[in-house]
N, C-alpha and C positions, 0 to 999 in steps of 0.2 A: 920722020922715021928715026932720026937720031934721038929725038926727045923720048920717043917710046922706048927705045932700047935703054936709055939712061934710067927711066922709071922702073923698068923690069929689073935692072941690075941693083937699083936701090932697094927694091922690095925684097930681092933675094938676100941682100946683105943684112937687112933688118931681121928677116926670118932666121938666118943662120946665127945671128947674134943672140936671139931669144933662145934658140936651141942650145947654144953654148952656155948661156947663163943657167938654164935648167939642168944641164948635165953637170956643171960645176957645183951647183948647190947640192945635188944628190951625192956627188963624190965627197963633198965636205961632211955631209951627214954620216956617211959610211965611215969616214976616217975618225969621227968622234962619237961613237955610239953611246958613251956615258955622259954626254953633255946635258941631258935632260932626264927628268923623272916624271912619272905619272902620279898625281895626287888627286884627292877627292875634292871636287868643287860642287857648288849648287847648280843643279840642272834647271832651276827656275827660282823666282823670287820666293823666299821663305820668311815668314814673319816670326818674331820671337814668341816663344811659348808653344810652337808647333812641334808635333812629334814627327821625326823624319821617317820617310818610307822610301823604298828603292827608286820610285819615279822622281824623287827630288835630288838624287845623287848621280854623279857621273865622274869618270876619270878624265883628266886633262893633262897634257904635256906641260911641264914647268921647268924653267932653267934650274939646273942643280945648284948653281952658285947663288941663287936668290930665292930659295925655298922659304916660305913663311915659317916662323917658329911654331912648333907643334903641329905641322901639317900632317894629315892622315893619309895613309897610302891604300887602305883597304875599305871599300864601301860597306862590306858586311859588318864591320865593327860599329858603324854608325846607325844601323837600323834600330829604330825604337828609341833613340836618344832624343832629347828635347833641346831646342835652341833657346838660349837666354839672351840672344841679341839677333837682330834681323840680318839676313844674308841676301845679297843680290845675285842674280844669275851669273855664273862664271866665277864667283868669289870663292876662294879656298876656305874650306871648313877646318877649323882648328879646335883643339881641346878647350881653349879659353872661351870659345863661343858656345860650349855645350854645358848643360846642367849636369850635376852628378848622376852617375848611373843609378837607375831605379826611380828617378824623378818622374812623376806623372806630368802630362802636358797640361797647359792652361796657365792661369794666373799664378798658381802656387809655385811654379818654377821660377818666377821673376822676383819673389820676395827674398830679400837678403836674410842671412842667418841672424836670429835674435829679433827680428822685426815682424810686424803684423800688417795686414791689409784691412782697411775699414772704408766703407762707402758712405758718402754723404749725399743727400738730395740737393740738387741745385736747379736753377732755371737759367734763362738766357742772360740775365743780369748777374746773378750770383756766380755763374760759371765763366765770367770774364768774356761774355759774348761768344763763347765757343772756342776761345784761344787757349784755354787750359787743356793742353794735349798731353798724351803719354810722353814721359820723359822731361816734362817741365817741372819747375818748382813753384809753389804757391805759399802764401801766408794765409792763416785763418784769422778772420776778424769776427768777433761776436758782439752783437748789440743786445744789451740787457738793461735791467734796472739795478743800480747799485744801492746797497743798504746804507742809509744815512746813520751816522752815529748819534747817540743821545735821543733816539726815538723821533728824529726829524723825518721830513718827507723824502722818499726815495727819488733819485734822479736818473735819467737815461744816460747811458755811457756806451761808447764803442771802443773796443780794445783789441789789439793784436795779442792773441793768446798762444799761437803756435806759428813757428817760422820754418821756412825752407822744407816744406813737405813735398816729397816726390809723388807726382801723379803717375800711377801705374796703368790706369785704364780710364776711359771715358765711356759711360754706358757699359757695353759689353765688348768694346774694341780695345786691343792692346797694341796695335801697330803704331810705331813711332816714325814712320817714313813720310806720312802725309802732314803737310804744314798748313793745310786749309782749315779754317775754323769749322767746328761741328757743334751745333747746339744740341745738348743732351740733357737728360734729367737726373743724372747721377755721375759722380766722380769718385774713383777709388784711389785712396792715398796709402802710401807706405809710412808706417809710424812705429814707434817703440811702444811697449805695453803701457808705459806711463802716459805717453801722448794719446794713446787710444782712450784711456780713461778721461783725460782732460777734454778730448774732442766730444766724447759721448755726453759729458756733463754740459759742455757749452751748447750742444745741440738741444738739450732739454731745458735750459734756462733762458735761451734767447734765440735770435736768428743769426745764421752764419752767412758770411760773404768770403769770397776768395780774392786775393790780390796776387796777380802774376808778377814774378820777380825775375831778375836777370839770372841766368843759369850759372854764371861764374862769379857772382857777387856773394861772398860769404858774410858780409858785415851784418850784424844784428840790428834790427830796428827797435831800439829801446824807447818806448814812449810811456807817458802817463795815462793815456787814454783821452778821448775827446768827449766832453760833456756839453750840455747846452750853454753853460756859462762860458766855457773856453771857446766855443764856436762863435758866440755873439760878442765876445770880448767883455763880458760882464764880470764884475768883482764878485768873488765867492761870498755868499752870505754867511755872516757869523752865526753859529748855532745859538738859538734862543736860550737865554739863561733861565733857570728855574726861579720863580718868585721867592724872594727872601721870606723866611718865616717870621711872623710877627713876634716881637720881643715878649718874653714872658712877663706878666705883671709882677711887680715887686711884692714880696710877702707882706701881708697886713701887719701894721705895727700894733703891738699890744700897749694900750694906754692904761696905765695904772691910776686909779683914783687917788687923789692926794688925801692923805690922812687928816681927818678933822682935828683942828687944834684943841688941846685940852681946855675945858671950861670949868670955872669954879662957881658952884651954886650954894645959895643960903636959903634957909627956911624962914619965912616971915609969918608971924601969928598976929592977926588983927582981931581981937575979941574972939568971936566964935569961928572966924575963918582962918585958914592957914594957906599959904601959897609959897612957891619956890621960885626964886629969881636967880638967874645965872648970869655971870659977867663974861 
């Protein structure tokens, strides 16, 4: 009996304690009505390049002393805007995450000013086994035939022609949240106009490969390219020399006939015959 009475008193004490905590918290909130503000957050996961609609937005209470820089307070101002970076559910939406007003949705919202997007065809090997994902950086390697000097035989060469190219999309997906490999048949890269010309030329003169690189490594990979000779450790063959021209024959000598020595002749008369003898 005594144990039962003790348990009842303990339960009443716990209940009264919870009620006291609840009343105290309400009283504190009423004493500091300006301690929080309502800001716009994502109501669901939103991928970059998507156009915002009312169902993707909601207001959430946020402490006034820790508001994110550029936090937005009115959902109506965000309708129709395009995200240039992904946002998770409950994440505050700021002006830094939005593309300029008037930007259409899709891949064009992700291209930096002064740059272009170009797509190259890949397979499971060229595309780094599906690990070349949006947001990664890759180098472009071209395999082609180099032109030998002096009319010699062309030789195969592989050379890095473009470095640190940003992957904007794989196939038709631009999401950067998934880290799983996806084998696709096309990769879209962000390039400058000059790099776009080089990439188009490299695609037409040889075959392309992608080399995945560290995202925070800015060091350039300066190489001379790999040839069959450098791959096998062979000494480069010296270019064949043109055969020497045969020496021109010497001009013919003019041989002058020696002048005949002067001769003295006398006439000899023998009876009825006459003859001439020369010395």
